[in-house]
C-alpha positions as CSV (number, residue, x, y, z in Angstrom):
1,M,-125.9,-180.6,225.2
2,S,-127.2,-181.5,221.9
3,E,-128.7,-177.8,221.9
4,S,-125.2,-176.3,222.3
5,A,-123.6,-178.3,219.5
6,G,-126.2,-177.4,217.1
7,S,-126.5,-174.5,217.3
8,P,-123.2,-173.7,215.9
9,G,-123.6,-176.3,213.1
10,R,-127.7,-174.0,212.6
11,V,-125.1,-171.4,211.8
12,R,-122.8,-172.6,209.4
13,G,-126.1,-174.1,207.9
14,G,-128.0,-170.6,207.3
15,L,-124.6,-169.1,206.5
16,A,-123.9,-172.1,203.5
17,W,-128.1,-171.7,203.1
18,F,-127.4,-167.7,202.3
19,R,-124.0,-167.7,200.4
20,G,-125.1,-170.6,197.5
21,S,-128.9,-168.5,197.1
22,L,-130.3,-166.4,194.6
23,L,-131.0,-164.2,197.5
24,A,-127.4,-163.8,198.2
25,R,-127.0,-162.5,194.9
26,N,-129.1,-159.8,195.2
27,A,-127.6,-158.8,197.7
28,S,-124.5,-158.4,196.2
29,W,-125.9,-156.1,193.2
30,A,-127.9,-154.7,196.2
31,F,-124.3,-153.9,197.3
32,V,-122.2,-153.0,194.2
33,A,-125.0,-150.8,193.5
34,D,-124.2,-149.1,197.5
35,V,-120.6,-149.0,196.7
36,G,-121.3,-146.6,193.5
37,Q,-124.8,-144.6,195.5
38,L,-121.7,-144.8,198.7
39,V,-118.3,-143.3,196.8
40,L,-121.2,-141.0,194.9
41,T,-123.3,-140.1,197.7
42,L,-119.4,-139.2,199.6
43,G,-118.9,-136.8,196.5
44,T,-122.0,-134.9,197.2
45,F,-121.2,-134.9,201.0
46,V,-118.1,-133.7,200.5
47,L,-118.3,-131.2,197.6
48,L,-121.8,-129.2,199.7
49,A,-120.9,-129.6,202.9
50,R,-117.9,-127.6,202.2
51,E,-119.0,-124.9,199.5
52,L,-122.2,-124.3,202.0
53,G,-120.7,-124.6,205.5
54,P,-121.8,-125.6,208.5
55,V,-124.9,-123.0,208.8
56,Q,-126.3,-123.2,205.6
57,F,-125.5,-127.4,205.2
58,G,-127.6,-127.1,209.2
59,Y,-131.0,-125.8,206.8
60,F,-130.1,-128.1,204.0
61,G,-130.1,-131.0,206.4
62,A,-133.1,-129.2,208.7
63,A,-135.1,-129.1,205.4
64,T,-134.6,-132.3,203.6
65,A,-135.3,-134.2,207.1
66,L,-138.8,-132.1,207.5
67,A,-139.2,-133.5,203.5
68,A,-137.9,-137.0,203.6
69,F,-140.1,-137.6,206.6
70,V,-143.3,-136.4,205.3
71,G,-142.8,-137.9,201.9
72,S,-142.9,-141.5,203.6
73,F,-146.5,-140.5,204.4
74,A,-146.9,-138.8,200.9
75,Y,-145.8,-141.8,199.1
76,V,-148.6,-143.6,201.0
77,G,-146.8,-146.7,201.1
78,A,-146.1,-147.3,197.3
79,H,-142.4,-148.3,197.4
80,R,-143.3,-151.1,199.1
81,V,-146.7,-151.8,197.9
82,I,-145.5,-151.9,194.8
83,V,-143.4,-155.0,195.6
84,M,-145.6,-156.9,197.5
85,K,-148.0,-156.5,194.8
86,L,-145.3,-158.2,192.0
87,A,-144.0,-160.4,194.0
88,T,-147.3,-162.1,194.3
89,G,-148.1,-161.5,190.9
90,A,-150.2,-158.6,190.5
91,H,-149.9,-157.2,186.2
92,L,-147.1,-155.0,185.8
93,P,-147.8,-152.0,183.5
94,E,-151.5,-151.5,185.9
95,E,-149.5,-151.4,189.1
96,L,-146.6,-149.2,187.8
97,A,-148.8,-146.9,186.7
98,R,-151.4,-146.5,189.8
99,R,-148.4,-146.1,192.1
100,T,-146.5,-143.4,189.9
101,T,-150.1,-141.4,190.1
102,L,-150.9,-142.2,193.7
103,L,-147.3,-140.2,194.6
104,T,-147.7,-137.6,192.2
105,I,-150.5,-136.2,193.8
106,M,-150.0,-136.9,197.0
107,S,-146.1,-135.7,197.2
108,V,-147.5,-132.5,195.0
109,L,-149.8,-132.3,198.1
110,A,-147.7,-132.6,200.9
111,T,-145.6,-130.2,199.5
112,V,-148.0,-127.4,199.2
113,A,-149.0,-128.1,202.5
114,L,-145.4,-128.2,204.1
115,T,-144.9,-124.8,201.7
116,A,-147.8,-123.2,203.6
117,L,-146.9,-124.2,206.9
118,Q,-143.2,-123.1,206.4
119,P,-143.0,-119.9,208.4
120,L,-143.6,-122.1,211.0
121,L,-141.7,-124.8,210.7
122,L,-138.0,-123.0,209.2
123,P,-138.3,-119.4,209.0
124,E,-134.6,-119.3,208.2
125,I,-134.7,-120.4,204.6
126,S,-135.5,-118.5,202.0
127,T,-139.2,-119.4,200.2
128,R,-138.2,-120.2,196.9
129,A,-135.0,-122.5,198.5
130,Y,-137.2,-124.2,200.6
131,V,-140.3,-125.1,198.0
132,L,-137.6,-126.4,195.8
133,L,-135.8,-128.6,198.3
134,V,-139.1,-129.2,199.9
135,G,-140.6,-131.0,196.0
136,N,-137.6,-132.3,195.0
137,Q,-137.5,-134.7,198.3
138,I,-140.3,-135.6,198.4
139,L,-141.7,-135.8,195.1
140,L,-138.9,-136.2,192.6
141,F,-136.8,-138.6,194.9
142,G,-140.3,-140.3,195.1
143,L,-140.2,-141.0,191.6
144,T,-136.6,-142.5,191.4
145,E,-136.5,-144.4,193.6
146,L,-140.0,-146.1,192.2
147,G,-137.7,-147.2,189.9
148,V,-135.5,-148.9,192.2
149,A,-138.8,-150.0,194.0
150,L,-139.6,-151.4,190.6
151,A,-136.5,-153.8,190.3
152,Q,-136.3,-154.6,193.3
153,A,-139.9,-156.2,192.8
154,M,-138.8,-158.1,189.3
155,R,-135.6,-159.7,191.3
156,R,-133.2,-157.5,188.8
157,L,-130.8,-155.7,191.3
158,E,-128.2,-155.0,188.8
159,V,-130.4,-152.5,187.4
160,G,-132.1,-151.4,190.5
161,A,-128.1,-150.7,190.8
162,A,-127.9,-148.5,187.2
163,I,-130.4,-146.5,188.3
164,R,-129.3,-145.5,191.5
165,G,-126.0,-144.8,189.2
166,V,-127.4,-142.8,187.2
167,V,-129.2,-140.5,189.5
168,G,-126.1,-139.9,191.6
169,V,-124.0,-139.2,188.3
170,I,-126.5,-136.9,187.1
171,R,-126.9,-135.0,191.3
172,L,-122.9,-134.8,191.1
173,L,-122.4,-133.1,187.8
174,F,-124.5,-130.5,188.9
175,L,-123.3,-130.1,192.0
176,G,-119.7,-129.7,190.3
177,M,-121.7,-126.7,188.3
178,F,-123.1,-125.1,191.9
179,V,-119.3,-126.4,192.6
180,L,-117.1,-124.0,189.4
181,F,-120.2,-121.6,188.7
182,G,-122.1,-121.0,192.3
183,D,-122.0,-117.9,194.4
184,G,-122.1,-120.8,197.5
185,T,-125.3,-119.9,198.6
186,L,-128.3,-122.4,199.5
187,E,-131.0,-120.8,197.5
188,E,-129.0,-121.1,194.2
189,W,-127.8,-124.9,195.2
190,A,-131.7,-125.5,195.7
191,V,-132.4,-124.4,192.5
192,L,-129.5,-126.7,190.6
193,A,-130.9,-129.8,193.0
194,A,-133.9,-129.4,191.8
195,L,-132.8,-129.4,187.8
196,A,-130.8,-132.5,188.9
197,G,-134.1,-133.9,190.2
198,V,-135.4,-133.3,187.0
199,L,-133.2,-134.5,184.5
200,S,-133.2,-137.9,186.7
201,V,-137.0,-139.0,186.5
202,L,-136.8,-138.6,182.9
203,A,-133.7,-141.1,182.7
204,V,-135.0,-143.2,185.0
205,T,-138.3,-143.3,182.9
206,L,-136.4,-144.2,180.4
207,M,-134.1,-146.9,181.7
208,V,-137.4,-148.7,183.0
209,Q,-138.9,-148.0,179.8
210,R,-136.3,-149.4,177.6
211,M,-136.2,-153.0,180.2
212,W,-140.1,-154.2,181.3
213,G,-141.4,-151.9,177.9
214,V,-142.7,-150.3,180.4
215,R,-143.5,-146.3,181.5
216,P,-144.5,-144.6,184.5
217,G,-148.6,-143.5,183.4
218,R,-151.9,-142.5,184.9
219,G,-153.4,-145.1,186.2
220,R,-156.7,-145.5,187.5
221,L,-157.0,-144.8,191.3
222,S,-159.6,-146.9,193.5
223,F,-159.9,-146.4,197.5
224,G,-158.0,-149.4,197.5
225,D,-154.7,-148.8,196.7
226,I,-154.6,-145.7,198.7
227,R,-156.2,-148.4,201.9
228,E,-153.7,-151.5,201.1
229,G,-150.7,-148.1,201.6
230,V,-151.9,-146.6,204.4
231,P,-150.3,-149.6,206.6
232,F,-147.2,-149.0,205.0
233,A,-147.1,-144.8,204.7
234,I,-147.8,-144.5,208.7
235,T,-145.0,-147.0,209.4
236,T,-142.5,-145.3,206.7
237,G,-143.8,-142.1,208.3
238,A,-143.1,-143.2,211.7
239,A,-139.9,-144.3,211.1
240,G,-139.1,-141.0,209.8
241,M,-140.4,-138.8,212.7
242,L,-138.3,-141.5,214.9
243,E,-135.2,-140.8,212.6
244,A,-135.6,-136.8,211.1
245,I,-136.9,-134.4,214.2
246,D,-133.9,-133.8,215.7
247,R,-132.4,-131.7,213.1
248,P,-135.5,-129.3,212.4
249,M,-135.5,-128.6,216.4
250,L,-131.9,-127.6,216.2
251,V,-132.5,-125.7,214.2
252,R,-135.2,-123.8,215.8
253,Y,-134.0,-124.2,219.3
254,G,-130.4,-121.7,217.5
255,F,-127.9,-124.3,217.1
256,S,-128.0,-124.0,213.3
257,A,-124.4,-124.4,213.0
258,D,-124.7,-127.9,215.5
259,A,-127.4,-129.1,212.8
260,G,-124.4,-128.8,210.4
261,F,-122.8,-130.7,212.3
262,Y,-125.0,-133.1,213.1
263,T,-126.7,-133.5,209.7
264,A,-123.1,-134.0,208.2
265,G,-122.1,-136.9,211.2
266,F,-125.7,-138.5,210.5
267,R,-124.7,-138.2,206.1
268,L,-121.5,-140.1,207.2
269,A,-123.2,-142.9,210.2
270,T,-126.3,-143.9,207.4
271,M,-123.4,-144.7,204.9
272,G,-122.4,-146.9,207.3
273,L,-126.0,-148.5,206.5
274,L,-125.7,-149.7,203.0
275,P,-124.2,-152.7,203.7
276,V,-127.4,-153.5,205.1
277,E,-129.3,-151.8,203.5
278,A,-128.6,-153.3,200.3
279,L,-129.7,-156.8,201.9
280,I,-132.6,-155.8,203.0
281,R,-133.3,-154.5,199.5
282,A,-132.3,-157.9,198.1
283,S,-134.7,-160.3,200.3
284,D,-138.0,-157.7,199.9
285,A,-139.5,-160.0,197.4
286,D,-138.4,-163.3,199.5
287,F,-140.4,-161.4,202.7
288,F,-143.6,-161.1,201.2
289,Q,-143.7,-164.4,199.5
290,K,-143.2,-166.3,202.3
291,G,-145.0,-163.5,204.6
292,A,-148.2,-164.9,202.6
293,R,-147.5,-168.5,203.8
294,G,-147.3,-167.6,207.5
295,A,-145.5,-165.8,210.3
296,H,-144.0,-168.6,211.1
297,H,-142.1,-168.6,208.1
298,V,-140.7,-165.7,207.3
299,V,-139.7,-164.9,211.0
300,G,-137.2,-168.4,209.9
301,L,-136.0,-165.8,207.4
302,F,-135.5,-163.3,209.5
303,R,-133.8,-164.8,211.6
304,R,-131.3,-166.7,208.8
305,L,-130.3,-162.7,207.5
306,V,-129.8,-161.4,210.8
307,L,-126.4,-163.3,211.2
308,P,-124.7,-161.7,208.3
309,A,-126.5,-158.7,208.8
310,A,-125.1,-157.9,212.2
311,G,-122.0,-159.1,211.0
312,L,-121.6,-156.5,208.1
313,A,-122.2,-153.1,210.4
314,V,-120.1,-154.5,212.8
315,L,-117.8,-154.0,209.9
316,S,-119.2,-150.5,209.0
317,G,-118.9,-149.8,212.9
318,I,-115.3,-150.1,212.5
319,G,-115.0,-148.4,209.0
320,L,-117.2,-145.5,211.2
321,L,-114.3,-145.1,214.0
322,V,-111.7,-145.4,211.3
323,V,-113.0,-142.7,208.9
324,A,-114.0,-140.1,211.8
325,P,-110.7,-138.8,212.2
326,L,-110.3,-138.1,208.2
327,V,-113.7,-135.5,208.4
328,P,-112.3,-132.3,208.3
329,L,-109.6,-133.6,206.0
330,L,-112.4,-133.6,203.6
331,V,-114.9,-131.2,204.7
332,G,-112.8,-128.4,206.3
333,S,-111.8,-127.0,209.7
334,E,-115.8,-126.1,210.3
335,Y,-116.1,-129.8,210.7
336,D,-114.1,-130.4,213.6
337,E,-116.9,-131.2,215.3
338,T,-118.3,-133.8,213.8
339,V,-115.8,-136.3,214.3
340,N,-117.5,-137.2,217.7
341,V,-121.1,-137.1,216.3
342,V,-119.9,-140.0,213.8
343,R,-117.7,-141.4,216.7
344,W,-121.1,-141.6,218.6
345,L,-122.8,-142.9,215.7
346,A,-121.1,-146.0,215.1
347,V,-122.8,-147.9,216.9
348,L,-126.1,-147.6,215.1
349,P,-125.7,-149.7,212.3
350,L,-125.7,-152.5,214.3
351,I,-128.8,-151.2,216.6
352,R,-130.3,-150.8,212.5
353,A,-129.6,-154.1,211.8
354,F,-131.2,-155.7,214.4
355,Q,-134.0,-153.8,213.6
356,L,-135.2,-153.9,209.7
357,F,-135.5,-157.6,209.5
358,P,-137.7,-158.3,212.2
359,S,-139.4,-155.0,211.5
360,N,-139.7,-156.2,207.9
361,A,-140.8,-160.1,208.5
362,I,-143.6,-158.5,210.9
363,I,-145.1,-156.9,208.6
364,A,-144.6,-159.2,205.5
365,S,-146.6,-161.2,208.3
366,G,-149.8,-158.4,207.6
367,R,-148.7,-156.5,210.4
368,A,-147.6,-153.4,209.3
369,M,-150.0,-151.7,212.0
370,T,-148.0,-152.9,214.9
371,V,-145.0,-151.9,213.5
372,A,-146.7,-148.1,212.6
373,G,-147.7,-148.1,216.6
374,M,-143.9,-149.6,218.0
375,L,-142.3,-146.5,215.5
376,F,-144.9,-144.0,217.1
377,G,-144.2,-145.4,220.5
378,A,-140.3,-144.9,220.2
379,A,-140.8,-141.5,218.5
380,A,-142.7,-140.3,221.1
381,V,-139.9,-141.1,223.5
382,N,-137.3,-139.6,221.3
383,I,-139.1,-135.8,221.0
384,C,-139.7,-135.9,224.8
385,V,-136.0,-136.7,225.5
386,N,-135.2,-134.2,222.7
387,L,-137.7,-131.5,224.5
388,V,-135.7,-132.1,227.6
389,L,-131.9,-132.2,226.4
390,I,-131.4,-130.0,223.5
391,P,-132.0,-126.5,225.1
392,E,-129.3,-127.4,227.7
393,H,-126.7,-130.2,225.5
394,S,-127.6,-129.2,221.8
395,W,-126.4,-132.2,219.0
396,R,-125.1,-134.7,222.6
397,G,-128.6,-134.7,223.5
398,A,-130.6,-135.5,220.3
399,L,-127.7,-138.4,219.9
400,V,-129.1,-140.0,223.8
401,A,-132.3,-139.4,222.4
402,T,-131.7,-141.3,219.3
403,Y,-130.0,-143.9,221.0
404,I,-132.8,-144.3,223.5
405,A,-135.6,-144.4,221.1
406,E,-133.3,-147.0,218.8
407,V,-132.6,-149.7,221.4
408,L,-136.3,-150.1,222.4
409,Y,-137.9,-150.2,219.3
410,A,-135.2,-152.8,218.6
411,I,-136.1,-154.7,222.0
412,A,-139.9,-154.5,220.8
413,L,-139.2,-155.9,217.7
414,W,-137.7,-158.9,219.0
415,V,-140.5,-159.9,221.8
416,V,-143.4,-158.8,218.9
417,A,-141.4,-160.9,216.1
418,T,-140.5,-163.8,218.0
419,H,-144.4,-164.0,219.6
420,L,-146.3,-164.0,215.7
421,G,-143.3,-167.0,214.8
422,R,-144.3,-169.0,218.2
423,H,-147.9,-168.3,218.1
424,D,-148.7,-168.9,214.7
425,A,-146.0,-171.8,214.7
426,E,-148.4,-173.6,217.1
427,R,-151.4,-172.7,215.4
428,A,-150.9,-174.1,212.1
429,Q,-149.3,-177.5,213.8
430,V,-153.5,-177.6,215.6
431,D,-154.3,-176.8,211.9
432,A,-152.6,-179.8,210.7
433,A,-153.6,-182.1,213.1
434,L,-156.8,-180.9,213.3
435,T,-156.8,-182.0,209.5
436,N,-155.2,-185.2,210.4
437,A,-158.1,-186.5,212.5
438,T,-161.0,-185.6,210.3
439,R,-159.0,-187.9,207.7
440,P,-161.4,-190.8,207.1
């Protein structure tokens, strides 16, 4: 009786704690950034999808998804490591220089490797367009996101909001040039997107220099810099594999137009994830600080945050259901099938809300490889189901594979996070008892 009566009290207490915390203010800033990004991303999506058409948009989605997946490994965890290091007292100029240097070197190598593999991966796209899209997505996007990660680490989410806003406006301006003066080909958009990426990197560099008096530069690297980022690289790379592998597979199986519908639907669904991701970004530094004190501290934090995140995810899912019938009005009747894709994906934000926080808790407690192992398992399930279902069912098969893998991954995360928190709390109690017993 007392337990059931206490549960609502704990819920109210958790919500009151959240509303009055610095974390809530930072989450609000992150959400403001995401609302602005949502408007800019939606405008970009509508204009680009209409201009390219389903087939070329499918090629675009396949190339950028492949680049995002490889980039997750190439960054060697730079975006997460800089948050972790600065949250625990590292020197800002040195850390920023090291992460910038490492990210640049590895991104260039990844772009070269993907270019060499293009005839096997995506021969349907011209080499010039492919190289520009991949390089922009891996190197230039990675550098701009490093500025956002720095803002997270310094708990200045309003700066991250400004960075994302500037980058989005620049991209939209170049897209406007493409729509007004371009010939509607993927190759021309790849050139303009790369130019927008270069200008974005320059703008972010100036903003970081003005805010903190530092600018990304060349830093001295050691094997330790790579080693500490490897667990994060494996984790984010496996997550990228889980999310992005189906679009290139659709193209390779001959469903290029369906890949365009699916890419459009997934873009809209990921917009629905923005409120939850805002809360994640705002809490990153807190997770790492509490993780240094023990798993039971960080597990307590994720349990406090899951309830607000789930509420946001439910609202996002409802929003997707409402918006779905409007897609053909926005991007054209060629994308009628995207309505069904968006409806099928309406539950995805809720599933992701139950993944992101236990995942962060496990990583912050020093067990990133555990998360990586679960992600690779989920990605393997996803690939196997895709191989069976995509040839016969196209994007519907890809969606079924996505949901099977995502649900299994969420269940595994909760089981492991709960076990780690309980085990760490019991060990802390034993240590405290031994300490008290040895006192005179």
